[in-house]
Backbone as JSON Lines, residues from 0, in Angstrom:
{"i":0,"aa":"M","n":[1.56,-2.44,-27.46],"ca":[1.69,-2.32,-26.02],"c":[0.35,-1.89,-25.43]}
{"i":1,"aa":"K","n":[-0.09,-2.57,-24.36],"ca":[-1.34,-2.24,-23.7],"c":[-1.24,-0.91,-22.98]}
{"i":2,"aa":"A","n":[-2.32,-0.19,-22.96],"ca":[-2.36,1.06,-22.2],"c":[-2.79,0.74,-20.77]}
{"i":3,"aa":"Q","n":[-2.19,1.43,-19.83],"ca":[-2.6,1.27,-18.44],"c":[-3.84,2.11,-18.22]}
{"i":4,"aa":"I","n":[-4.89,1.46,-17.78],"ca":[-6.18,2.12,-17.66],"c":[-6.24,2.91,-16.36]}
{"i":5,"aa":"G","n":[-6.3,4.24,-16.48],"ca":[-6.56,5.11,-15.35],"c":[-5.53,5.15,-14.24]}
{"i":6,"aa":"V","n":[-4.32,4.7,-14.46],"ca":[-3.32,4.72,-13.4],"c":[-2.24,5.73,-13.77]}
{"i":7,"aa":"Q","n":[-2.35,6.9,-13.2],"ca":[-1.39,7.97,-13.43],"c":[-0.19,7.81,-12.47]}
{"i":8,"aa":"P","n":[0.95,8.39,-12.83],"ca":[2.13,8.26,-11.95],"c":[1.87,8.67,-10.5]}
{"i":9,"aa":"E","n":[1.1,9.73,-10.29],"ca":[0.81,10.16,-8.92],"c":[0.02,9.1,-8.17]}
{"i":10,"aa":"E","n":[-0.93,8.47,-8.86],"ca":[-1.73,7.43,-8.23],"c":[-0.86,6.21,-7.9]}
{"i":11,"aa":"K","n":[0.04,5.84,-8.81],"ca":[0.97,4.73,-8.54],"c":[1.78,5.02,-7.28]}
{"i":12,"aa":"I","n":[2.36,6.21,-7.23],"ca":[3.2,6.58,-6.08],"c":[2.39,6.55,-4.8]}
{"i":13,"aa":"N","n":[1.18,7.08,-4.83],"ca":[0.35,7.09,-3.63],"c":[0.0,5.68,-3.16]}
{"i":14,"aa":"R","n":[-0.31,4.79,-4.11],"ca":[-0.62,3.4,-3.75],"c":[0.59,2.72,-3.11]}
{"i":15,"aa":"V","n":[1.74,2.88,-3.74],"ca":[2.96,2.24,-3.21],"c":[3.32,2.81,-1.84]}
{"i":16,"aa":"L","n":[3.27,4.13,-1.71],"ca":[3.62,4.75,-0.43],"c":[2.65,4.36,0.68]}
{"i":17,"aa":"K","n":[1.38,4.24,0.35],"ca":[0.39,3.83,1.35],"c":[0.73,2.42,1.86]}
{"i":18,"aa":"H","n":[1.02,1.52,0.94],"ca":[1.38,0.16,1.34],"c":[2.67,0.15,2.17]}
{"i":19,"aa":"I","n":[3.66,0.86,1.72],"ca":[4.93,0.91,2.45],"c":[4.72,1.46,3.86]}
{"i":20,"aa":"R","n":[3.91,2.5,3.99],"ca":[3.62,3.05,5.34],"c":[2.97,2.01,6.23]}
{"i":21,"aa":"H","n":[2.02,1.24,5.69],"ca":[1.38,0.18,6.48],"c":[2.39,-0.86,6.93]}
{"i":22,"aa":"V","n":[3.27,-1.27,6.02],"ca":[4.29,-2.26,6.37],"c":[5.23,-1.69,7.42]}
{"i":23,"aa":"Q","n":[5.64,-0.45,7.24],"ca":[6.55,0.18,8.21],"c":[5.92,0.26,9.59]}
{"i":24,"aa":"E","n":[4.63,0.6,9.67],"ca":[3.94,0.63,10.96],"c":[3.94,-0.75,11.6]}
{"i":25,"aa":"N","n":[3.65,-1.79,10.81],"ca":[3.65,-3.15,11.33],"c":[5.06,-3.57,11.78]}
{"i":26,"aa":"C","n":[6.06,-3.23,10.99],"ca":[7.45,-3.57,11.35],"c":[7.88,-2.86,12.63]}
{"i":27,"aa":"R","n":[7.47,-1.63,12.77],"ca":[7.8,-0.88,13.98],"c":[7.15,-1.52,15.21]}
{"i":28,"aa":"L","n":[5.86,-1.86,15.09],"ca":[5.14,-2.49,16.19],"c":[5.78,-3.83,16.57]}
{"i":29,"aa":"L","n":[5.98,-4.68,15.58],"ca":[6.57,-5.99,15.83],"c":[8.02,-5.85,16.28]}
{"i":30,"aa":"G","n":[8.77,-4.97,15.63],"ca":[10.18,-4.78,15.97],"c":[10.37,-4.36,17.42]}
{"i":31,"aa":"F","n":[9.57,-3.41,17.89],"ca":[9.69,-2.96,19.29],"c":[9.35,-4.1,20.25]}
{"i":32,"aa":"K","n":[8.36,-4.9,19.91],"ca":[8.01,-6.04,20.77],"c":[9.15,-7.06,20.8]}
{"i":33,"aa":"L","n":[9.75,-7.33,19.64],"ca":[10.86,-8.28,19.58],"c":[12.09,-7.75,20.31]}
{"i":34,"aa":"M","n":[12.3,-6.45,20.27],"ca":[13.48,-5.87,20.93],"c":[13.42,-6.04,22.45]}
{"i":35,"aa":"K","n":[12.25,-6.28,23.0],"ca":[12.11,-6.5,24.44],"c":[12.56,-7.9,24.85]}
{"i":36,"aa":"E","n":[12.75,-8.77,23.87],"ca":[13.18,-10.13,24.14],"c":[14.67,-10.24,23.89]}
{"i":37,"aa":"E","n":[15.37,-10.8,24.83],"ca":[16.83,-10.88,24.73],"c":[17.3,-11.58,23.46]}
{"i":38,"aa":"S","n":[16.67,-12.7,23.11],"ca":[17.13,-13.47,21.95],"c":[16.68,-12.89,20.61]}
{"i":39,"aa":"M","n":[15.75,-11.95,20.62],"ca":[15.21,-11.41,19.37],"c":[15.49,-9.92,19.2]}
{"i":40,"aa":"G","n":[16.25,-9.3,20.09],"ca":[16.49,-7.86,20.04],"c":[17.07,-7.38,18.73]}
{"i":41,"aa":"D","n":[18.11,-8.07,18.25],"ca":[18.73,-7.68,16.98],"c":[17.76,-7.85,15.81]}
{"i":42,"aa":"I","n":[16.96,-8.9,15.85],"ca":[15.99,-9.13,14.78],"c":[14.97,-8.0,14.76]}
{"i":43,"aa":"G","n":[14.5,-7.57,15.93],"ca":[13.56,-6.46,16.0],"c":[14.14,-5.18,15.42]}
{"i":44,"aa":"K","n":[15.37,-4.89,15.79],"ca":[16.04,-3.68,15.28],"c":[16.23,-3.77,13.77]}
{"i":45,"aa":"N","n":[16.68,-4.92,13.28],"ca":[16.9,-5.1,11.84],"c":[15.6,-5.08,11.06]}
{"i":46,"aa":"L","n":[14.52,-5.56,11.67],"ca":[13.21,-5.52,11.03],"c":[12.78,-4.07,10.79]}
{"i":47,"aa":"I","n":[12.96,-3.23,11.79],"ca":[12.61,-1.82,11.65],"c":[13.48,-1.17,10.57]}
{"i":48,"aa":"A","n":[14.76,-1.5,10.56],"ca":[15.67,-0.96,9.53],"c":[15.25,-1.43,8.14]}
{"i":49,"aa":"N","n":[14.93,-2.71,7.99],"ca":[14.51,-3.25,6.69],"c":[13.27,-2.53,6.16]}
{"i":50,"aa":"S","n":[12.38,-2.15,7.08],"ca":[11.14,-1.52,6.63],"c":[11.37,-0.2,5.91]}
{"i":51,"aa":"M","n":[12.51,0.41,6.16],"ca":[12.82,1.68,5.49],"c":[13.09,1.48,3.99]}
{"i":52,"aa":"L","n":[13.37,0.23,3.59],"ca":[13.64,-0.08,2.18],"c":[12.56,-0.96,1.55]}
{"i":53,"aa":"H","n":[11.52,-1.26,2.33],"ca":[10.5,-2.2,1.87],"c":[9.9,-1.76,0.53]}
{"i":54,"aa":"D","n":[9.88,-2.68,-0.42],"ca":[9.23,-2.51,-1.74],"c":[9.74,-1.33,-2.57]}
{"i":55,"aa":"N","n":[10.95,-0.88,-2.32],"ca":[11.5,0.2,-3.15],"c":[11.61,-0.19,-4.62]}
{"i":56,"aa":"S","n":[11.69,-1.47,-4.9],"ca":[11.8,-1.92,-6.29],"c":[10.56,-1.55,-7.11]}
{"i":57,"aa":"K","n":[9.44,-1.28,-6.45],"ca":[8.21,-0.91,-7.18],"c":[8.32,0.45,-7.87]}
{"i":58,"aa":"F","n":[9.34,1.2,-7.54],"ca":[9.52,2.52,-8.15],"c":[10.39,2.47,-9.42]}
{"i":59,"aa":"H","n":[10.84,1.28,-9.81],"ca":[11.82,1.19,-10.9],"c":[11.45,0.1,-11.91]}
{"i":60,"aa":"G","n":[11.91,0.3,-13.12],"ca":[11.91,-0.72,-14.17],"c":[10.57,-1.4,-14.41]}
{"i":61,"aa":"L","n":[10.65,-2.72,-14.54],"ca":[9.48,-3.53,-14.87],"c":[8.35,-3.35,-13.87]}
{"i":62,"aa":"E","n":[8.7,-3.27,-12.6],"ca":[7.66,-3.15,-11.59],"c":[6.92,-1.83,-11.74]}
{"i":63,"aa":"W","n":[7.64,-0.75,-11.92],"ca":[7.0,0.56,-12.11],"c":[6.14,0.55,-13.38]}
{"i":64,"aa":"D","n":[6.68,-0.03,-14.43],"ca":[5.98,0.0,-15.72],"c":[4.76,-0.91,-15.77]}
{"i":65,"aa":"H","n":[4.78,-2.04,-15.03],"ca":[3.75,-3.05,-15.26],"c":[2.97,-3.53,-14.04]}
{"i":66,"aa":"L","n":[3.34,-3.17,-12.82],"ca":[2.62,-3.69,-11.66],"c":[1.18,-3.19,-11.57]}
{"i":67,"aa":"F","n":[0.83,-2.17,-12.28],"ca":[-0.5,-1.6,-12.14],"c":[-1.42,-1.94,-13.31]}
{"i":68,"aa":"W","n":[-1.03,-2.93,-14.11],"ca":[-1.88,-3.41,-15.2],"c":[-2.99,-4.22,-14.57]}
{"i":69,"aa":"E","n":[-4.12,-4.24,-15.21],"ca":[-5.24,-5.01,-14.67],"c":[-5.03,-6.51,-14.82]}
{"i":70,"aa":"S","n":[-4.38,-6.93,-15.89],"ca":[-4.09,-8.35,-16.09],"c":[-3.1,-8.48,-17.26]}
{"i":71,"aa":"G","n":[-2.73,-9.71,-17.52],"ca":[-1.88,-9.96,-18.67],"c":[-0.49,-10.42,-18.3]}
{"i":72,"aa":"P","n":[0.27,-10.82,-19.32],"ca":[1.6,-11.36,-19.07],"c":[2.57,-10.33,-18.48]}
{"i":73,"aa":"E","n":[2.37,-9.06,-18.81],"ca":[3.26,-8.04,-18.27],"c":[3.12,-7.94,-16.75]}
{"i":74,"aa":"L","n":[1.87,-8.01,-16.27],"ca":[1.61,-7.98,-14.83],"c":[2.21,-9.21,-14.17]}
{"i":75,"aa":"E","n":[1.99,-10.37,-14.74],"ca":[2.53,-11.61,-14.17],"c":[4.06,-11.56,-14.08]}
{"i":76,"aa":"F","n":[4.69,-11.04,-15.13],"ca":[6.15,-10.93,-15.14],"c":[6.64,-9.95,-14.07]}
{"i":77,"aa":"A","n":[5.94,-8.82,-13.93],"ca":[6.33,-7.82,-12.93],"c":[6.19,-8.38,-11.51]}
{"i":78,"aa":"I","n":[5.12,-9.13,-11.26],"ca":[4.92,-9.76,-9.94],"c":[6.03,-10.76,-9.67]}
{"i":79,"aa":"S","n":[6.33,-11.58,-10.66],"ca":[7.41,-12.56,-10.52],"c":[8.74,-11.88,-10.23]}
{"i":80,"aa":"Q","n":[9.02,-10.83,-10.97],"ca":[10.26,-10.05,-10.78],"c":[10.31,-9.52,-9.34]}
{"i":81,"aa":"H","n":[9.2,-8.96,-8.87],"ca":[9.15,-8.4,-7.51],"c":[9.46,-9.47,-6.46]}
{"i":82,"aa":"K","n":[8.84,-10.63,-6.6],"ca":[9.02,-11.7,-5.61],"c":[10.43,-12.26,-5.63]}
{"i":83,"aa":"R","n":[11.04,-12.31,-6.81],"ca":[12.39,-12.88,-6.92],"c":[13.49,-11.91,-6.52]}
{"i":84,"aa":"T","n":[13.17,-10.62,-6.37],"ca":[14.21,-9.64,-6.07],"c":[14.04,-8.95,-4.7]}
{"i":85,"aa":"N","n":[13.05,-9.36,-3.93],"ca":[12.81,-8.77,-2.62],"c":[12.88,-9.87,-1.55]}
{"i":86,"aa":"P","n":[13.79,-9.74,-0.59],"ca":[14.03,-10.82,0.37],"c":[12.91,-11.1,1.37]}
{"i":87,"aa":"H","n":[11.85,-10.3,1.38],"ca":[10.72,-10.61,2.25],"c":[9.71,-11.54,1.55]}
{"i":88,"aa":"H","n":[10.08,-12.07,0.38],"ca":[9.26,-13.04,-0.32],"c":[9.97,-14.39,-0.35]}
{"i":89,"aa":"P","n":[9.26,-15.48,-0.09],"ca":[9.88,-16.81,-0.11],"c":[10.55,-17.15,-1.44]}
{"i":90,"aa":"E","n":[10.03,-16.63,-2.54],"ca":[10.59,-16.93,-3.86],"c":[12.03,-16.44,-3.98]}
{"i":91,"aa":"Y","n":[12.38,-15.4,-3.28],"ca":[13.75,-14.87,-3.29],"c":[14.73,-15.92,-2.74]}
{"i":92,"aa":"W","n":[14.3,-16.68,-1.74],"ca":[15.14,-17.65,-1.04],"c":[15.01,-19.06,-1.58]}
{"i":93,"aa":"G","n":[14.12,-19.27,-2.55],"ca":[13.9,-20.63,-3.05],"c":[13.01,-21.44,-2.13]}
{"i":94,"aa":"G","n":[12.24,-20.77,-1.31],"ca":[11.29,-21.45,-0.41],"c":[11.25,-20.79,0.95]}
{"i":95,"aa":"I","n":[10.11,-20.91,1.58],"ca":[9.89,-20.25,2.86],"c":[10.76,-20.8,3.98]}
{"i":96,"aa":"V","n":[11.11,-22.08,3.9],"ca":[11.91,-22.69,4.97],"c":[13.36,-22.21,4.95]}
{"i":97,"aa":"H","n":[13.77,-21.55,3.88],"ca":[15.14,-21.05,3.78],"c":[15.27,-19.58,4.21]}
{"i":98,"aa":"M","n":[14.16,-18.96,4.55],"ca":[14.17,-17.53,4.87],"c":[14.76,-17.27,6.26]}
{"i":99,"aa":"P","n":[15.63,-16.27,6.38],"ca":[16.09,-15.85,7.7],"c":[14.91,-15.28,8.51]}
{"i":100,"aa":"I","n":[15.01,-15.36,9.81],"ca":[13.93,-14.95,10.7],"c":[13.49,-13.51,10.44]}
{"i":101,"aa":"V","n":[14.44,-12.61,10.25],"ca":[14.07,-11.2,10.07],"c":[13.19,-11.01,8.83]}
{"i":102,"aa":"Y","n":[13.42,-11.79,7.78],"ca":[12.6,-11.66,6.57],"c":[11.25,-12.36,6.72]}
{"i":103,"aa":"I","n":[11.19,-13.4,7.55],"ca":[9.89,-14.0,7.88],"c":[9.05,-12.95,8.61]}
{"i":104,"aa":"A","n":[9.67,-12.23,9.54],"ca":[8.96,-11.18,10.27],"c":[8.47,-10.09,9.32]}
{"i":105,"aa":"E","n":[9.33,-9.66,8.4],"ca":[8.93,-8.63,7.43],"c":[7.81,-9.13,6.53]}
{"i":106,"aa":"M","n":[7.88,-10.4,6.13],"ca":[6.85,-10.99,5.3],"c":[5.5,-10.97,6.02]}
{"i":107,"aa":"V","n":[5.49,-11.31,7.31],"ca":[4.25,-11.31,8.08],"c":[3.7,-9.88,8.18]}
{"i":108,"aa":"C","n":[4.59,-8.91,8.37],"ca":[4.17,-7.5,8.4],"c":[3.56,-7.08,7.06]}
{"i":109,"aa":"D","n":[4.13,-7.57,5.97],"ca":[3.62,-7.3,4.62],"c":[2.25,-7.94,4.45]}
{"i":110,"aa":"W","n":[2.11,-9.2,4.89],"ca":[0.82,-9.89,4.79],"c":[-0.25,-9.15,5.58]}
{"i":111,"aa":"K","n":[0.1,-8.68,6.76],"ca":[-0.86,-7.96,7.6],"c":[-1.3,-6.67,6.9]}
{"i":112,"aa":"A","n":[-0.33,-5.96,6.3],"ca":[-0.66,-4.72,5.58],"c":[-1.59,-5.01,4.4]}
{"i":113,"aa":"R","n":[-1.28,-6.02,3.61],"ca":[-2.11,-6.35,2.45],"c":[-3.51,-6.79,2.89]}
{"i":114,"aa":"S","n":[-3.58,-7.52,3.99],"ca":[-4.86,-7.95,4.52],"c":[-5.73,-6.74,4.88]}
{"i":115,"aa":"S","n":[-5.13,-5.76,5.53],"ca":[-5.85,-4.53,5.89],"c":[-6.28,-3.76,4.65]}
{"i":116,"aa":"E","n":[-5.39,-3.67,3.66],"ca":[-5.66,-2.9,2.45],"c":[-6.76,-3.53,1.58]}
{"i":117,"aa":"F","n":[-6.81,-4.87,1.56],"ca":[-7.77,-5.55,0.69],"c":[-8.99,-6.09,1.45]}
{"i":118,"aa":"G","n":[-9.02,-5.9,2.77],"ca":[-10.16,-6.35,3.56],"c":[-10.3,-7.86,3.63]}
{"i":119,"aa":"T","n":[-9.16,-8.56,3.65],"ca":[-9.19,-10.02,3.73],"c":[-8.83,-10.46,5.15]}
{"i":120,"aa":"D","n":[-9.09,-11.72,5.46],"ca":[-8.85,-12.25,6.79],"c":[-7.39,-12.68,6.93]}
{"i":121,"aa":"F","n":[-6.66,-11.96,7.74],"ca":[-5.24,-12.2,7.96],"c":[-4.99,-13.61,8.51]}
{"i":122,"aa":"A","n":[-5.76,-14.02,9.52],"ca":[-5.58,-15.33,10.13],"c":[-5.88,-16.45,9.15]}
{"i":123,"aa":"D","n":[-6.93,-16.29,8.33],"ca":[-7.24,-17.31,7.32],"c":[-6.09,-17.44,6.32]}
{"i":124,"aa":"W","n":[-5.5,-16.33,5.92],"ca":[-4.38,-16.37,4.98],"c":[-3.23,-17.17,5.57]}
{"i":125,"aa":"I","n":[-2.9,-16.93,6.83],"ca":[-1.77,-17.62,7.46],"c":[-2.04,-19.11,7.66]}
{"i":126,"aa":"T","n":[-3.23,-19.44,8.16],"ca":[-3.52,-20.83,8.5],"c":[-4.0,-21.66,7.32]}
{"i":127,"aa":"E","n":[-4.46,-21.01,6.27],"ca":[-4.95,-21.75,5.11],"c":[-4.22,-21.37,3.81]}
{"i":128,"aa":"G","n":[-4.42,-20.14,3.33],"ca":[-3.89,-19.73,2.02],"c":[-2.39,-19.82,1.91]}
{"i":129,"aa":"A","n":[-1.67,-19.12,2.78],"ca":[-0.21,-19.11,2.72],"c":[0.37,-20.47,3.07]}
{"i":130,"aa":"R","n":[-0.26,-21.13,4.03],"ca":[0.23,-22.46,4.44],"c":[0.2,-23.42,3.25]}
{"i":131,"aa":"K","n":[-0.87,-23.39,2.48],"ca":[-0.96,-24.25,1.3],"c":[-0.03,-23.78,0.19]}
{"i":132,"aa":"K","n":[0.03,-22.47,-0.03],"ca":[0.85,-21.92,-1.11],"c":[2.34,-22.18,-0.88]}
{"i":133,"aa":"Y","n":[2.79,-22.02,0.36],"ca":[4.22,-22.11,0.65],"c":[4.63,-23.42,1.32]}
{"i":134,"aa":"G","n":[3.67,-24.25,1.68],"ca":[3.97,-25.59,2.16],"c":[4.58,-25.68,3.55]}
{"i":135,"aa":"Y","n":[4.19,-24.82,4.46],"ca":[4.69,-24.95,5.83],"c":[3.59,-25.53,6.71]}
{"i":136,"aa":"G","n":[4.0,-26.26,7.71],"ca":[3.06,-26.78,8.7],"c":[2.93,-25.78,9.83]}
{"i":137,"aa":"L","n":[1.75,-25.71,10.42],"ca":[1.55,-24.77,11.51],"c":[2.38,-25.12,12.74]}
{"i":138,"aa":"K","n":[2.77,-26.39,12.86],"ca":[3.59,-26.81,14.0],"c":[5.08,-26.8,13.67]}
{"i":139,"aa":"S","n":[5.44,-26.5,12.43],"ca":[6.85,-26.46,12.04],"c":[7.51,-25.21,12.64]}
{"i":140,"aa":"F","n":[8.82,-25.18,12.61],"ca":[9.55,-24.02,13.12],"c":[9.09,-22.75,12.4]}
{"i":141,"aa":"T","n":[9.03,-22.81,11.06],"ca":[8.62,-21.66,10.26],"c":[7.17,-21.29,10.55]}
{"i":142,"aa":"G","n":[6.29,-22.26,10.57],"ca":[4.89,-22.0,10.86],"c":[4.68,-21.4,12.24]}
{"i":143,"aa":"N","n":[5.43,-21.89,13.21],"ca":[5.34,-21.36,14.56],"c":[5.79,-19.9,14.6]}
{"i":144,"aa":"L","n":[6.89,-19.59,13.91],"ca":[7.35,-18.19,13.86],"c":[6.3,-17.29,13.22]}
{"i":145,"aa":"I","n":[5.75,-17.72,12.1],"ca":[4.74,-16.94,11.4],"c":[3.55,-16.67,12.32]}
{"i":146,"aa":"C","n":[3.05,-17.71,12.97],"ca":[1.9,-17.54,13.86],"c":[2.25,-16.68,15.07]}
{"i":147,"aa":"R","n":[3.44,-16.82,15.59],"ca":[3.86,-16.01,16.73],"c":[3.96,-14.54,16.35]}
{"i":148,"aa":"F","n":[4.57,-14.25,15.2],"ca":[4.67,-12.86,14.74],"c":[3.29,-12.29,14.45]}
{"i":149,"aa":"A","n":[2.41,-13.1,13.86],"ca":[1.04,-12.65,13.58],"c":[0.31,-12.32,14.87]}
{"i":150,"aa":"A","n":[0.48,-13.15,15.88],"ca":[-0.16,-12.91,17.17],"c":[0.32,-11.6,17.78]}
{"i":151,"aa":"M","n":[1.6,-11.29,17.6],"ca":[2.15,-10.05,18.15],"c":[1.59,-8.83,17.41]}
{"i":152,"aa":"L","n":[1.16,-9.0,16.17],"ca":[0.63,-7.89,15.37],"c":[-0.88,-7.7,15.52]}
{"i":153,"aa":"C","n":[-1.59,-8.75,15.91],"ca":[-3.06,-8.68,15.93],"c":[-3.58,-7.86,17.09]}
{"i":154,"aa":"D","n":[-4.69,-7.18,16.84],"ca":[-5.36,-6.41,17.88],"c":[-5.98,-7.32,18.93]}
{"i":155,"aa":"Q","n":[-6.49,-8.46,18.5],"ca":[-7.02,-9.45,19.43],"c":[-6.14,-10.68,19.35]}
{"i":156,"aa":"P","n":[-6.16,-11.5,20.38],"ca":[-5.3,-12.69,20.35],"c":[-5.57,-13.56,19.13]}
{"i":157,"aa":"F","n":[-4.53,-13.92,18.44],"ca":[-4.6,-14.75,17.24],"c":[-5.16,-16.12,17.58]}
{"i":158,"aa":"T","n":[-4.96,-16.56,18.8],"ca":[-5.36,-17.9,19.23],"c":[-6.86,-18.07,19.32]}
{"i":159,"aa":"Q","n":[-7.62,-17.02,19.55],"ca":[-9.05,-17.17,19.78],"c":[-9.76,-17.87,18.63]}
{"i":160,"aa":"K","n":[-9.41,-17.5,17.41],"ca":[-10.11,-18.06,16.25],"c":[-9.55,-19.43,15.85]}
{"i":161,"aa":"Y","n":[-8.29,-19.7,16.17],"ca":[-7.65,-20.88,15.61],"c":[-7.09,-21.84,16.65]}
{"i":162,"aa":"E","n":[-7.62,-21.85,17.86],"ca":[-7.09,-22.74,18.88],"c":[-7.15,-24.2,18.45]}
{"i":163,"aa":"G","n":[-8.24,-24.61,17.84],"ca":[-8.39,-26.0,17.45],"c":[-7.44,-26.45,16.37]}
{"i":164,"aa":"K","n":[-6.96,-25.54,15.55],"ca":[-6.09,-25.91,14.43],"c":[-4.72,-26.38,14.9]}
{"i":165,"aa":"R","n":[-4.34,-25.98,16.11],"ca":[-3.03,-26.39,16.62],"c":[-3.2,-27.08,17.96]}
{"i":166,"aa":"E","n":[-4.3,-27.8,18.1],"ca":[-4.57,-28.57,19.3],"c":[-4.4,-27.75,20.57]}
{"i":167,"aa":"G","n":[-4.93,-26.51,20.54],"ca":[-4.92,-25.68,21.73],"c":[-3.61,-24.98,22.02]}
{"i":168,"aa":"Q","n":[-2.58,-25.19,21.2],"ca":[-1.3,-24.52,21.44],"c":[-1.45,-23.03,21.23]}
{"i":169,"aa":"D","n":[-0.93,-22.26,22.14],"ca":[-1.01,-20.8,22.06],"c":[0.0,-20.31,21.03]}
{"i":170,"aa":"F","n":[-0.47,-19.59,19.99],"ca":[0.41,-19.08,18.94],"c":[1.42,-18.07,19.48]}
{"i":171,"aa":"T","n":[1.14,-17.52,20.66],"ca":[2.05,-16.51,21.19],"c":[3.23,-17.14,21.92]}
{"i":172,"aa":"S","n":[3.18,-18.43,22.18],"ca":[4.29,-19.05,22.91],"c":[5.48,-19.26,21.98]}
{"i":173,"aa":"R","n":[6.66,-19.25,22.55],"ca":[7.87,-19.44,21.75],"c":[8.18,-20.91,21.62]}
{"i":174,"aa":"R","n":[8.75,-21.28,20.52],"ca":[9.2,-22.65,20.33],"c":[10.43,-22.82,21.2]}
{"i":175,"aa":"N","n":[10.4,-23.82,22.05],"ca":[11.52,-24.04,22.95],"c":[12.0,-25.46,22.79]}
{"i":176,"aa":"S","n":[12.88,-25.68,21.83],"ca":[13.38,-27.02,21.57],"c":[14.56,-27.36,22.44]}
{"i":177,"aa":"G","n":[15.14,-26.35,23.11],"ca":[16.31,-26.59,23.93],"c":[17.57,-26.79,23.11]}
{"i":178,"aa":"A","n":[17.47,-26.65,21.79],"ca":[18.61,-26.93,20.91],"c":[19.42,-25.7,20.57]}
{"i":179,"aa":"G","n":[19.08,-24.58,21.12],"ca":[19.83,-23.37,20.81],"c":[18.9,-22.29,20.31]}
{"i":180,"aa":"R","n":[19.46,-21.24,19.81],"ca":[18.66,-20.15,19.28],"c":[19.18,-19.78,17.91]}
{"i":181,"aa":"F","n":[18.36,-19.04,17.17],"ca":[18.74,-18.66,15.82],"c":[19.03,-17.18,15.79]}
{"i":182,"aa":"R","n":[20.02,-16.81,15.03],"ca":[20.37,-15.4,14.87],"c":[20.64,-15.16,13.4]}
{"i":183,"aa":"V","n":[20.2,-14.01,12.9],"ca":[20.42,-13.67,11.49],"c":[21.81,-13.08,11.35]}
{"i":184,"aa":"H","n":[22.55,-13.57,10.37],"ca":[23.9,-13.06,10.11],"c":[24.15,-13.15,8.62]}
{"i":185,"aa":"S","n":[24.49,-12.04,8.02],"ca":[24.82,-11.98,6.59],"c":[23.75,-12.6,5.7]}
{"i":186,"aa":"G","n":[22.47,-12.39,6.05],"ca":[21.38,-12.89,5.22],"c":[21.15,-14.38,5.33]}
{"i":187,"aa":"K","n":[21.81,-15.06,6.26],"ca":[21.61,-16.49,6.44],"c":[21.25,-16.76,7.89]}
{"i":188,"aa":"R","n":[20.49,-17.83,8.1],"ca":[20.13,-18.24,9.44],"c":[21.27,-19.11,9.96]}
{"i":189,"aa":"R","n":[21.79,-18.76,11.09],"ca":[22.84,-19.56,11.7],"c":[22.43,-19.95,13.11]}
{"i":190,"aa":"R","n":[22.75,-21.16,13.44],"ca":[22.4,-21.66,14.75],"c":[23.52,-21.34,15.71]}
{"i":191,"aa":"Q","n":[23.17,-20.89,16.88],"ca":[24.17,-20.54,17.88],"c":[23.83,-21.28,19.14]}
{"i":192,"aa":"Q","n":[24.73,-22.07,19.65],"ca":[24.5,-22.83,20.87],"c":[24.35,-21.91,22.05]}
{"i":193,"aa":"K","n":[23.45,-22.26,22.96],"ca":[23.31,-21.49,24.2],"c":[24.57,-21.68,25.01]}
{"i":194,"aa":"R","n":[24.99,-20.64,25.65],"ca":[26.2,-20.72,26.48],"c":[25.84,-20.73,27.92]}
């Protein structure tokens, strides 16, 4: 069995708690903004509630034992386990297009936190890295939600850097297909006709 180099239990806990706090701050910010919108109020409230349980699996079992390895099959297995057992990851749902809106919002909050923690470009991840990894189009329903939530989290308008990528469409605008609205219910996305 490989030894974990320099990662003591206190350091593990501090790393996990720091990340969770960042995600919770992002969820609170986005959740309060969503709660101001009539069609997204419940999603905002549920997003804030979900953040209270974000990444708790990192404190148990394989994730606790192996997530802090520098490399190797144990780390890969722990990462896979984490993604398959946490609903804010597309792997849990069998793909990003199957994710309920509230978990897409939590995922974006997680991406924003990781971007801050690792000093990477959040907008580049959304428009390039994640788009390629998860196979969503920026003009798709899912891509539009991701960009809209990202815009709500950014300190500066998300559109400034990426206007050309979506032919000038403002990432902060809502998709208005006229076909109804979506509401999260029992972990599934259900369409509800406008009345």
